[in-house]
C-alpha positions, 0 to 999 in steps of 0.5 A: 136382551133377556127373554120377555124383556121386549114385552116389558119395554115396548108392549104391542098396545103402545108401540110401533114395530119395524122389522128387517127380514133377511138375517133378522126374521129369516136366516140369510140364504145364498140366493135371495129368491129362495127366501120365503116365510114359513107358515108359523112366521106368517101366522105370528106376524099376522097376530102381532100386527093385529095386536098392535092395531096394524102398527107393524111394518117390514123394513128391507133392502128388497123391493116391496113386491119381493116382500109380498112374495116372501110373506104371501098372502100377507100384506104389510106396510113396508119400506123397500130398497133401503127407503126408496120405496114406501107403502103406507097402511092405506096402500098409498106408495112412494116409488123411486124414479125410473132410470136411477141405475141406468148409467151404472148397470152395464159397467157393473154387469161387465165387472161381474161377468169378468169375476167368477162367483159374483152375482148381480141382483138387479132391483130396478132402483138399486143394484146389489153385488153378492160375493158370498160365493167369492169372499176373497173378492170383497175388497175388489168389489167394494173398490169398483162399486165405490168408484161407480158411486162416486162418478154417478152421485149414488151411494154404496150400502155395504152389507153381509157379503154384499155391496149395493148401489142406491140413491144417496138420499134414502136409508132405512131410518128415513123410511121408518120416519115416514111410516112413523109419521102416519097412522097407525104408527103415529104417537107410538114408541118405535121399535126397530129390529135389524141385523146388518150395516144397512140397519144402522140408520134405522137404529140411529133414528129410533134412538133419537125418538126414544124407541127401542133398537135391537140388533140380531147378531153376536154380542160385542159387534159394533152397532148403534142398537141398544139391545142384542138378540143372538139370531133370527130364532131368538128374534122370533122367540122374543116377538112371540113373547109379545103376544098375550099369554105367551110371555113364558110360553112356547115359541116358533 
């Protein structure tokens, strides 16, 4: 994607923007709890949302409460836990049922305790095993998590140095569809920017709607996204160019 191309393809006045967070707006950190938006990013997102009439939503594997922590004091419409949680513009929420992970939480915790370098992120309605500190265990992690999923009716969502157990009925594409069906997103061209395998369902959905799908990452990587930006810095620069008078101006 060339600088300024997004503003031509999907102006804020007629588009609905859906943005992944980790690896897209903000660089990935070893510990998820260390991620926080800087003031420049928060200011830009607030300006983008205002210019788009509120049609800007966050789409993440994190919980919505964690997204609120990252972007505080800002509150956006959001898709959390890969589509299991949704908060609409009017504040109404869809939440996952309690107990979805009860059957797999203990065996997964025991597996992680037996393997140095692994880390469990318990999101309540989803469980993520991070192996960034032990990349050699990737195959073993995926095999174990896959077996748990098969025996419990759950799904495995692979990502960058992480494997996650989640409800098989939910994905980011379904979450984006739910927001797009409600004001102020309705009847706008959808744009989804993501960076990971977890975002591919979102790319696929947006493509079926005649929208714009953008992947943050190296060119040539397999993806359903139709456009590519190099990294979060490029994503933020291109988003900044959407704002009035900033097409060729400075960026955060």
